[in-house]
PDB file as gemmi writes it, atoms N, CA and C in Angstrom:
CRYST1    1.000    1.000    1.000  90.00  90.00  90.00 P 1                      
ATOM      1  N   UNK A   1       0.784  -1.179  -0.381  1.00  0.00           N  
ATOM      2  CA  UNK A   1      -0.454   0.054  -0.060  1.00  0.00           C  
ATOM      3  C   UNK A   1       1.066   1.303  -0.074  1.00  0.00           C  
ATOM      4  N   UNK A   2       1.829   1.589   0.678  1.00  0.00           N  
ATOM      5  CA  UNK A   2       2.830   2.204   1.331  1.00  0.00           C  
ATOM      6  C   UNK A   2       3.930   2.627  -0.322  1.00  0.00           C  
ATOM      7  N   UNK A   3       4.013   1.706  -0.784  1.00  0.00           N  
ATOM      8  CA  UNK A   3       4.653   1.374  -2.185  1.00  0.00           C  
ATOM      9  C   UNK A   3       3.946   2.035  -3.556  1.00  0.00           C  
ATOM     10  N   UNK A   4       2.606   1.708  -3.498  1.00  0.00           N  
ATOM     11  CA  UNK A   4       1.893   2.319  -4.584  1.00  0.00           C  
ATOM     12  C   UNK A   4       1.544   4.106  -3.989  1.00  0.00           C  
ATOM     13  N   UNK A   5       1.673   4.145  -2.616  1.00  0.00           N  
ATOM     14  CA  UNK A   5       0.979   5.698  -2.569  1.00  0.00           C  
ATOM     15  C   UNK A   5       2.093   6.791  -2.891  1.00  0.00           C  
ATOM     16  N   UNK A   6       3.392   5.865  -2.414  1.00  0.00           N  
ATOM     17  CA  UNK A   6       4.468   6.870  -2.359  1.00  0.00           C  
ATOM     18  C   UNK A   6       4.859   6.884  -4.189  1.00  0.00           C  
ATOM     19  N   UNK A   7       4.413   5.873  -4.732  1.00  0.00           N  
ATOM     20  CA  UNK A   7       5.163   6.202  -6.162  1.00  0.00           C  
ATOM     21  C   UNK A   7       4.195   6.945  -7.128  1.00  0.00           C  
ATOM     22  N   UNK A   8       2.845   7.213  -6.569  1.00  0.00           N  
ATOM     23  CA  UNK A   8       1.616   8.261  -6.750  1.00  0.00           C  
ATOM     24  C   UNK A   8       1.470   9.632  -6.496  1.00  0.00           C  
ATOM     25  N   UNK A   9       2.576   9.747  -5.392  1.00  0.00           N  
ATOM     26  CA  UNK A   9       3.008  11.198  -4.593  1.00  0.00           C  
ATOM     27  C   UNK A   9       4.020  11.570  -5.687  1.00  0.00           C  
ATOM     28  N   UNK A  10       5.171  10.712  -5.889  1.00  0.00           N  
ATOM     29  CA  UNK A  10       5.966  10.362  -6.483  1.00  0.00           C  
ATOM     30  C   UNK A  10       5.739  11.557  -8.140  1.00  0.00           C  
ATOM     31  N   UNK A  11       4.639  10.795  -8.870  1.00  0.00           N  
ATOM     32  CA  UNK A  11       4.098  11.082 -10.099  1.00  0.00           C  
ATOM     33  C   UNK A  11       4.172  12.632  -9.908  1.00  0.00           C  
ATOM     34  N   UNK A  12       2.971  12.719  -9.284  1.00  0.00           N  
ATOM     35  CA  UNK A  12       2.202  13.967  -8.859  1.00  0.00           C  
ATOM     36  C   UNK A  12       3.181  15.438  -8.545  1.00  0.00           C  
ATOM     37  N   UNK A  13       4.296  14.946  -7.777  1.00  0.00           N  
ATOM     38  CA  UNK A  13       5.575  16.143  -7.403  1.00  0.00           C  
ATOM     39  C   UNK A  13       5.911  16.218  -8.608  1.00  0.00           C  
ATOM     40  N   UNK A  14       6.361  15.622  -9.421  1.00  0.00           N  
ATOM     41  CA  UNK A  14       7.080  15.111 -11.167  1.00  0.00           C  
ATOM     42  C   UNK A  14       6.426  15.958 -11.238  1.00  0.00           C  
ATOM     43  N   UNK A  15       5.234  15.624 -12.047  1.00  0.00           N  
ATOM     44  CA  UNK A  15       4.007  16.514 -12.833  1.00  0.00           C  
ATOM     45  C   UNK A  15       3.977  18.207 -12.468  1.00  0.00           C  
ATOM     46  N   UNK A  16       3.684  18.169 -11.515  1.00  0.00           N  
ATOM     47  CA  UNK A  16       4.116  19.541 -10.640  1.00  0.00           C  
ATOM     48  C   UNK A  16       4.958  20.441 -11.098  1.00  0.00           C  
ATOM     49  N   UNK A  17       6.483  19.674 -10.960  1.00  0.00           N  
ATOM     50  CA  UNK A  17       7.900  20.398 -11.113  1.00  0.00           C  
ATOM     51  C   UNK A  17       7.506  20.707 -12.397  1.00  0.00           C  
ATOM     52  N   UNK A  18       7.368  19.742 -13.526  1.00  0.00           N  
ATOM     53  CA  UNK A  18       7.359  19.685 -14.469  1.00  0.00           C  
ATOM     54  C   UNK A  18       6.521  20.767 -15.148  1.00  0.00           C  
ATOM     55  N   UNK A  19       5.521  21.229 -14.632  1.00  0.00           N  
ATOM     56  CA  UNK A  19       4.504  22.302 -15.028  1.00  0.00           C  
ATOM     57  C   UNK A  19       4.740  23.342 -14.565  1.00  0.00           C  
ATOM     58  N   UNK A  20       5.582  23.507 -13.581  1.00  0.00           N  
ATOM     59  CA  UNK A  20       5.815  24.580 -13.084  1.00  0.00           C  
ATOM     60  C   UNK A  20       7.195  24.983 -13.650  1.00  0.00           C  
ATOM     61  N   UNK A  21       7.759  24.485 -14.142  1.00  0.00           N  
ATOM     62  CA  UNK A  21       8.944  24.706 -15.404  1.00  0.00           C  
ATOM     63  C   UNK A  21       9.066  25.285 -16.366  1.00  0.00           C  
ATOM     64  N   UNK A  22       7.843  24.645 -17.337  1.00  0.00           N  
ATOM     65  CA  UNK A  22       7.296  25.227 -18.568  1.00  0.00           C  
ATOM     66  C   UNK A  22       6.742  26.429 -18.243  1.00  0.00           C  
ATOM     67  N   UNK A  23       5.706  26.663 -17.115  1.00  0.00           N  
ATOM     68  CA  UNK A  23       5.154  27.843 -17.001  1.00  0.00           C  
ATOM     69  C   UNK A  23       6.154  29.024 -16.796  1.00  0.00           C  
ATOM     70  N   UNK A  24       7.496  28.628 -16.031  1.00  0.00           N  
ATOM     71  CA  UNK A  24       8.404  29.967 -15.716  1.00  0.00           C  
ATOM     72  C   UNK A  24       9.101  29.916 -17.267  1.00  0.00           C  
ATOM     73  N   UNK A  25       9.053  28.853 -17.823  1.00  0.00           N  
ATOM     74  CA  UNK A  25       9.879  29.186 -19.072  1.00  0.00           C  
ATOM     75  C   UNK A  25       9.096  29.905 -20.383  1.00  0.00           C  
ATOM     76  N   UNK A  26       7.797  29.553 -20.082  1.00  0.00           N  
ATOM     77  CA  UNK A  26       6.722  30.811 -21.190  1.00  0.00           C  
ATOM     78  C   UNK A  26       7.339  32.269 -20.377  1.00  0.00           C  
ATOM     79  N   UNK A  27       6.726  32.233 -19.041  1.00  0.00           N  
ATOM     80  CA  UNK A  27       6.790  33.545 -18.315  1.00  0.00           C  
ATOM     81  C   UNK A  27       8.391  34.310 -18.657  1.00  0.00           C  
ATOM     82  N   UNK A  28       9.027  34.128 -18.850  1.00  0.00           N  
ATOM     83  CA  UNK A  28      10.340  34.617 -19.108  1.00  0.00           C  
ATOM     84  C   UNK A  28      10.598  34.882 -20.253  1.00  0.00           C  
ATOM     85  N   UNK A  29      10.177  34.099 -20.969  1.00  0.00           N  
ATOM     86  CA  UNK A  29      10.126  34.358 -23.019  1.00  0.00           C  
ATOM     87  C   UNK A  29       9.512  35.389 -22.966  1.00  0.00           C  
ATOM     88  N   UNK A  30       8.459  35.540 -22.396  1.00  0.00           N  
ATOM     89  CA  UNK A  30       7.485  36.550 -22.768  1.00  0.00           C  
ATOM     90  C   UNK A  30       8.151  37.876 -22.123  1.00  0.00           C  
ATOM     91  N   UNK A  31       8.554  38.109 -21.131  1.00  0.00           N  
ATOM     92  CA  UNK A  31       9.484  39.343 -20.548  1.00  0.00           C  
ATOM     93  C   UNK A  31      10.435  39.483 -21.428  1.00  0.00           C  
ATOM     94  N   UNK A  32      11.113  38.058 -21.783  1.00  0.00           N  
ATOM     95  CA  UNK A  32      12.707  38.987 -22.293  1.00  0.00           C  
ATOM     96  C   UNK A  32      11.782  39.545 -24.024  1.00  0.00           C  
ATOM     97  N   UNK A  33      10.800  38.678 -24.539  1.00  0.00           N  
ATOM     98  CA  UNK A  33      10.056  39.449 -25.759  1.00  0.00           C  
ATOM     99  C   UNK A  33       9.249  40.667 -26.151  1.00  0.00           C  
ATOM    100  N   UNK A  34       8.630  40.918 -24.547  1.00  0.00           N  
ATOM    101  CA  UNK A  34       8.002  42.536 -24.366  1.00  0.00           C  
ATOM    102  C   UNK A  34       9.703  43.224 -24.177  1.00  0.00           C  
ATOM    103  N   UNK A  35      10.685  43.017 -23.278  1.00  0.00           N  
ATOM    104  CA  UNK A  35      11.543  44.063 -23.491  1.00  0.00           C  
ATOM    105  C   UNK A  35      12.330  44.429 -24.363  1.00  0.00           C  
ATOM    106  N   UNK A  36      12.646  42.781 -25.265  1.00  0.00           N  
ATOM    107  CA  UNK A  36      13.396  43.405 -26.533  1.00  0.00           C  
ATOM    108  C   UNK A  36      12.353  44.088 -27.473  1.00  0.00           C  
ATOM    109  N   UNK A  37      10.598  43.984 -27.501  1.00  0.00           N  
ATOM    110  CA  UNK A  37      10.470  44.788 -28.679  1.00  0.00           C  
ATOM    111  C   UNK A  37      10.019  46.420 -28.284  1.00  0.00           C  
ATOM    112  N   UNK A  38      10.653  46.860 -26.809  1.00  0.00           N  
ATOM    113  CA  UNK A  38      10.430  47.678 -26.612  1.00  0.00           C  
ATOM    114  C   UNK A  38      11.760  48.665 -27.097  1.00  0.00           C  
ATOM    115  N   UNK A  39      13.076  47.880 -27.218  1.00  0.00           N  
ATOM    116  CA  UNK A  39      14.295  48.332 -27.439  1.00  0.00           C  
ATOM    117  C   UNK A  39      14.045  48.664 -28.976  1.00  0.00           C  
ATOM    118  N   UNK A  40      13.354  47.557 -29.850  1.00  0.00           N  
ATOM    119  CA  UNK A  40      12.890  47.798 -31.287  1.00  0.00           C  
ATOM    120  C   UNK A  40      12.329  48.801 -31.860  1.00  0.00           C  
ATOM    121  N   UNK A  41      11.493  49.351 -30.873  1.00  0.00           N  
ATOM    122  CA  UNK A  41      11.053  50.830 -30.596  1.00  0.00           C  
ATOM    123  C   UNK A  41      12.004  51.910 -30.929  1.00  0.00           C  
ATOM    124  N   UNK A  42      12.393  51.764 -29.745  1.00  0.00           N  
ATOM    125  CA  UNK A  42      13.501  52.525 -29.499  1.00  0.00           C  
ATOM    126  C   UNK A  42      14.504  52.808 -30.433  1.00  0.00           C  
ATOM    127  N   UNK A  43      14.938  52.062 -31.128  1.00  0.00           N  
ATOM    128  CA  UNK A  43      15.580  51.627 -32.398  1.00  0.00           C  
ATOM    129  C   UNK A  43      15.380  52.501 -33.485  1.00  0.00           C  
ATOM    130  N   UNK A  44      13.876  52.497 -34.021  1.00  0.00           N  
ATOM    131  CA  UNK A  44      12.969  53.087 -35.051  1.00  0.00           C  
ATOM    132  C   UNK A  44      13.525  54.541 -34.706  1.00  0.00           C  
ATOM    133  N   UNK A  45      12.514  54.827 -33.752  1.00  0.00           N  
ATOM    134  CA  UNK A  45      12.450  56.960 -32.880  1.00  0.00           C  
ATOM    135  C   UNK A  45      13.469  57.184 -32.992  1.00  0.00           C  
ATOM    136  N   UNK A  46      15.105  56.360 -32.572  1.00  0.00           N  
ATOM    137  CA  UNK A  46      16.208  56.891 -32.607  1.00  0.00           C  
ATOM    138  C   UNK A  46      16.424  57.326 -33.808  1.00  0.00           C  
ATOM    139  N   UNK A  47      16.552  56.047 -34.968  1.00  0.00           N  
ATOM    140  CA  UNK A  47      16.837  56.031 -36.558  1.00  0.00           C  
ATOM    141  C   UNK A  47      15.902  57.574 -37.017  1.00  0.00           C  
ATOM    142  N   UNK A  48      14.586  57.420 -36.319  1.00  0.00           N  
ATOM    143  CA  UNK A  48      13.734  58.465 -36.863  1.00  0.00           C  
ATOM    144  C   UNK A  48      14.350  60.146 -36.906  1.00  0.00           C  
ATOM    145  N   UNK A  49      14.584  60.282 -35.514  1.00  0.00           N  
ATOM    146  CA  UNK A  49      15.159  61.580 -34.995  1.00  0.00           C  
ATOM    147  C   UNK A  49      16.394  61.398 -35.256  1.00  0.00           C  
ATOM    148  N   UNK A  50      17.263  60.829 -35.637  1.00  0.00           N  
ATOM    149  CA  UNK A  50      18.900  61.049 -36.363  1.00  0.00           C  
ATOM    150  C   UNK A  50      18.536  61.724 -37.567  1.00  0.00           C  
ATOM    151  N   UNK A  51      17.509  61.137 -38.448  1.00  0.00           N  
ATOM    152  CA  UNK A  51      17.086  61.440 -39.591  1.00  0.00           C  
ATOM    153  C   UNK A  51      16.508  63.168 -39.964  1.00  0.00           C  
ATOM    154  N   UNK A  52      15.541  63.379 -38.668  1.00  0.00           N  
ATOM    155  CA  UNK A  52      15.420  65.199 -38.719  1.00  0.00           C  
ATOM    156  C   UNK A  52      16.450  65.261 -38.256  1.00  0.00           C  
ATOM    157  N   UNK A  53      17.784  65.309 -37.299  1.00  0.00           N  
ATOM    158  CA  UNK A  53      18.474  66.202 -37.261  1.00  0.00           C  
ATOM    159  C   UNK A  53      19.429  66.439 -38.386  1.00  0.00           C  
ATOM    160  N   UNK A  54      19.687  65.397 -39.175  1.00  0.00           N  
ATOM    161  CA  UNK A  54      20.571  65.671 -40.393  1.00  0.00           C  
ATOM    162  C   UNK A  54      19.877  66.476 -41.124  1.00  0.00           C  
ATOM    163  N   UNK A  55      18.453  66.115 -41.248  1.00  0.00           N  
ATOM    164  CA  UNK A  55      17.908  67.033 -42.312  1.00  0.00           C  
ATOM    165  C   UNK A  55      17.421  68.474 -42.000  1.00  0.00           C  
ATOM    166  N   UNK A  56      17.737  68.893 -40.845  1.00  0.00           N  
ATOM    167  CA  UNK A  56      18.058  70.355 -40.148  1.00  0.00           C  
ATOM    168  C   UNK A  56      16.533  70.194 -39.930  1.00  0.00           C  
ATOM    169  N   UNK A  57      15.638  69.601 -39.709  1.00  0.00           N  
ATOM    170  CA  UNK A  57      14.440  69.864 -38.917  1.00  0.00           C  
ATOM    171  C   UNK A  57      14.720  69.966 -37.292  1.00  0.00           C  
ATOM    172  N   UNK A  58      15.594  68.953 -36.673  1.00  0.00           N  
ATOM    173  CA  UNK A  58      15.788  69.444 -35.267  1.00  0.00           C  
ATOM    174  C   UNK A  58      17.420  69.751 -35.362  1.00  0.00           C  
ATOM    175  N   UNK A  59      17.302  70.451 -34.256  1.00  0.00           N  
ATOM    176  CA  UNK A  59      18.941  70.847 -33.761  1.00  0.00           C  
ATOM    177  C   UNK A  59      19.275  69.667 -32.424  1.00  0.00           C  
ATOM    178  N   UNK A  60      20.472  69.170 -32.844  1.00  0.00           N  
ATOM    179  CA  UNK A  60      20.918  68.443 -31.783  1.00  0.00           C  
ATOM    180  C   UNK A  60      20.891  69.027 -30.346  1.00  0.00           C  
ATOM    181  N   UNK A  61      20.475  68.447 -29.215  1.00  0.00           N  
ATOM    182  CA  UNK A  61      20.875  68.824 -28.128  1.00  0.00           C  
ATOM    183  C   UNK A  61      22.339  68.919 -27.509  1.00  0.00           C  
ATOM    184  N   UNK A  62      22.983  70.132 -27.128  1.00  0.00           N  
ATOM    185  CA  UNK A  62      24.264  71.063 -26.942  1.00  0.00           C  
ATOM    186  C   UNK A  62      23.750  70.996 -24.730  1.00  0.00           C  
ATOM    187  N   UNK A  63      24.550  70.483 -24.078  1.00  0.00           N  
ATOM    188  CA  UNK A  63      24.547  70.966 -22.935  1.00  0.00           C  
ATOM    189  C   UNK A  63      25.183  71.610 -22.766  1.00  0.00           C  
ATOM    190  N   UNK A  64      25.377  72.956 -22.322  1.00  0.00           N  
ATOM    191  CA  UNK A  64      26.032  73.891 -21.969  1.00  0.00           C  
ATOM    192  C   UNK A  64      25.749  74.981 -21.254  1.00  0.00           C  
ATOM    193  N   UNK A  65      26.484  75.933 -20.411  1.00  0.00           N  
ATOM    194  CA  UNK A  65      26.349  76.962 -19.845  1.00  0.00           C  
ATOM    195  C   UNK A  65      25.099  77.805 -20.365  1.00  0.00           C  
ATOM    196  N   UNK A  66      24.179  78.604 -19.236  1.00  0.00           N  
ATOM    197  CA  UNK A  66      22.971  79.198 -19.958  1.00  0.00           C  
ATOM    198  C   UNK A  66      23.347  80.479 -19.202  1.00  0.00           C  
ATOM    199  N   UNK A  67      23.794  81.509 -19.857  1.00  0.00           N  
ATOM    200  CA  UNK A  67      24.136  83.017 -19.351  1.00  0.00           C  
ATOM    201  C   UNK A  67      22.765  84.183 -20.225  1.00  0.00           C  
TER     202      UNK A  67                                                      
END                                                                             
């Protein structure tokens, strides 16, 4: 009786551990995907701003003394 109960508990715990690992892997993948999607948006915006500076529509920011 206890042998079968131990096997059942082991299988259930193993299934729970495997399920958690799959869930955590998916969560981390979504987090990284969201992070890199933001970076790709920033890259597009930066390229557009650089093009505007090169065409003269914008002046680049220059840190300096204000008098």
